[in-house]
LOLUM-133958 format. One record per atom (N, C-alpha, C): residue in one letter; atom name; z, x, y. Coordinates in nm, 4 decimals. Atoms other than C-alpha are relative to their C-alpha. Layout:
<A; CA; <Z; X; Y>>
...
//
This chain:
<M; N; <0.0511; 0.0054; 0.0820>>
<M; CA; <-0.2157; 0.1636; 1.6346>>
<M; C; <0.0057; 0.1696; -0.0716>>
<L; N; <0.0024; -0.1341; 0.0625>>
<L; CA; <-0.1966; 0.5312; 1.3904>>
<L; C; <-0.1418; -0.0296; -0.0988>>
<L; N; <0.0828; -0.0262; 0.0637>>
<L; CA; <-0.5110; 0.6671; 1.2497>>
<L; C; <0.0113; 0.1430; -0.0727>>
<S; N; <0.0042; -0.1813; 0.0797>>
<S; CA; <-0.5314; 0.9596; 0.9667>>
<S; C; <-0.1304; 0.0837; 0.0545>>
<E; N; <0.1073; -0.1416; -0.0893>>
<E; CA; <-0.7296; 1.2645; 1.0588>>
<E; C; <-0.1421; -0.0623; -0.1312>>
<L; N; <0.1004; 0.0497; 0.1069>>
<L; CA; <-1.0685; 1.2115; 0.8504>>
<L; C; <0.0071; 0.0808; -0.1138>>
<K; N; <-0.0091; -0.0341; 0.1407>>
<K; CA; <-0.9961; 1.4593; 0.6199>>
<K; C; <0.0874; -0.0571; -0.1125>>
<Y; N; <-0.0718; 0.0885; 0.1140>>
<Y; CA; <-0.7114; 1.2188; 0.4510>>
<Y; C; <-0.1015; -0.1264; -0.0257>>
<C; N; <0.0652; 0.1622; -0.0002>>
<C; CA; <-0.9646; 0.9229; 0.4601>>
<C; C; <-0.0977; -0.0134; -0.1064>>
<S; N; <0.1231; -0.0049; 0.0818>>
<S; CA; <-1.2086; 0.9997; 0.1944>>
<S; C; <0.0367; -0.0925; -0.1438>>
<D; N; <-0.0467; 0.0818; 0.1232>>
<D; CA; <-0.9747; 0.8510; -0.1064>>
<D; C; <0.0910; -0.1252; 0.0359>>
<N; N; <-0.0401; 0.1242; -0.0503>>
<N; CA; <-0.8874; 0.4851; -0.0711>>
<N; C; <0.1198; 0.0196; -0.0640>>
<A; N; <-0.1443; -0.0183; 0.0735>>
<A; CA; <-0.5852; 0.5596; -0.3344>>
<A; C; <0.1243; 0.0447; 0.0901>>
<A; N; <-0.0853; -0.0819; -0.1012>>
<A; CA; <-0.4480; 0.8321; -0.1070>>
<A; C; <0.0642; -0.0643; 0.1542>>
<M; N; <-0.0349; 0.1304; -0.1600>>
<M; CA; <-0.4648; 0.5687; 0.2386>>
<M; C; <0.0966; -0.0675; -0.0084>>
<I; N; <-0.1017; 0.1045; 0.0062>>
<I; CA; <-0.3073; 0.3446; 0.0666>>
<I; C; <0.1770; 0.0470; -0.0525>>
<G; N; <-0.1602; -0.1047; 0.0163>>
<G; CA; <0.0294; 0.5924; -0.0564>>
<G; C; <-0.0006; 0.0324; 0.1116>>
<R; N; <-0.0523; -0.0264; -0.1393>>
<R; CA; <0.0083; 0.7196; 0.2988>>
<R; C; <0.1015; -0.1337; 0.0871>>
<V; N; <-0.0892; 0.1251; -0.0370>>
<V; CA; <0.0958; 0.3614; 0.3961>>
<V; C; <0.1284; -0.0459; -0.0623>>
<A; N; <-0.1277; 0.0044; 0.1157>>
<A; CA; <0.3412; 0.3138; 0.1525>>
<A; C; <0.1164; 0.0760; 0.0273>>
<V; N; <-0.1174; -0.0508; -0.0633>>
<V; CA; <0.5105; 0.5904; 0.2382>>
<V; C; <0.0588; -0.0485; 0.1477>>
<E; N; <-0.0507; 0.0405; -0.1674>>
<E; CA; <0.5371; 0.4984; 0.6251>>
<E; C; <0.0678; -0.1185; -0.0213>>
<M; N; <-0.0753; 0.0781; 0.0192>>
<M; CA; <0.6497; 0.1592; 0.5098>>
<M; C; <0.1212; 0.0171; -0.0381>>
<Y; N; <-0.1612; -0.0502; 0.0460>>
<Y; CA; <0.9256; 0.2709; 0.2945>>
<Y; C; <0.0871; 0.0564; 0.0654>>
<K; N; <-0.0719; -0.1216; -0.1376>>
<K; CA; <1.0392; 0.5105; 0.5930>>
<K; C; <0.0629; -0.1314; 0.0549>>
<K; N; <-0.0205; 0.1225; -0.1478>>
<K; CA; <1.0587; 0.1896; 0.7876>>
<K; C; <0.1209; -0.1431; -0.0954>>
<E; N; <-0.0747; 0.1135; 0.1257>>
<E; CA; <1.2328; -0.0395; 0.4579>>
<E; C; <-0.0744; -0.0899; 0.0501>>
<M; N; <0.0869; 0.1619; -0.0150>>
<M; CA; <0.9628; -0.2806; 0.4839>>
<M; C; <-0.0306; -0.0074; -0.1329>>
<F; N; <-0.0109; 0.0330; 0.1380>>
<F; CA; <0.9995; -0.4211; 0.1403>>
<F; C; <-0.0630; -0.1689; 0.0245>>
<S; N; <0.0088; 0.1697; 0.0333>>
<S; CA; <0.8707; -0.7425; -0.0144>>
<S; C; <0.0504; -0.0178; -0.0964>>
<S; N; <-0.0799; 0.0621; 0.1444>>
<S; CA; <1.0411; -0.9636; -0.2583>>
<S; C; <-0.1429; -0.0165; -0.0700>>
<L; N; <0.1116; -0.0108; 0.1118>>
<L; CA; <0.8631; -0.9829; -0.5773>>
<L; C; <-0.0088; -0.1431; -0.0018>>
<E; N; <0.0067; 0.1423; -0.0061>>
<E; CA; <0.9098; -1.3758; -0.5099>>
<E; C; <-0.0829; -0.0219; 0.1067>>
<D; N; <0.1195; 0.0005; -0.1235>>
<D; CA; <0.6660; -1.3119; -0.2392>>
<D; C; <-0.0838; -0.0202; -0.0149>>
<L; N; <0.0918; -0.0431; 0.0581>>
<L; CA; <0.4169; -1.1922; -0.4025>>
<L; C; <-0.1201; -0.0862; -0.0797>>
<D; N; <0.0904; 0.0616; 0.0252>>
<D; CA; <0.0946; -1.3769; -0.4409>>
<D; C; <-0.1009; 0.0402; -0.1447>>
<I; N; <0.0410; -0.0699; 0.1210>>
<I; CA; <0.0029; -1.2303; -0.8174>>
<I; C; <-0.0590; -0.0932; -0.1062>>
<A; N; <0.0392; 0.0946; 0.0863>>
<A; CA; <-0.2437; -1.4235; -1.0492>>
<A; C; <-0.0641; 0.1195; -0.1197>>
<P; N; <0.0811; -0.0653; 0.0796>>
<P; CA; <-0.3123; -1.2242; -1.3760>>
<P; C; <-0.1224; -0.0325; -0.0609>>
<R; N; <0.1556; 0.0495; 0.0552>>
<R; CA; <-0.6770; -1.2343; -1.4894>>
<R; C; <0.0163; 0.0018; -0.1075>>
<S; N; <0.0485; 0.0196; 0.1589>>
<S; CA; <-0.6248; -1.1815; -1.8562>>
<S; C; <0.1184; -0.0427; -0.0609>>
<K; N; <-0.1457; 0.0533; 0.1063>>
<K; CA; <-0.3805; -1.2743; -2.1412>>
<K; C; <0.0156; 0.1015; -0.1041>>
<L; N; <-0.0201; -0.0565; 0.0646>>
<L; CA; <-0.2168; -0.9906; -2.3114>>
<L; C; <0.0648; -0.0666; -0.1044>>
//
């Protein structure tokens, strides 16, 4: 398991972005059909 240094752990968006970069590098993509998305509002 890899953990970021504490100085990189203060912002959740930054941590999610870092994971996204690593998953992109490993070509770990999800199909849009596999996502369980339920919109909360009707625009």
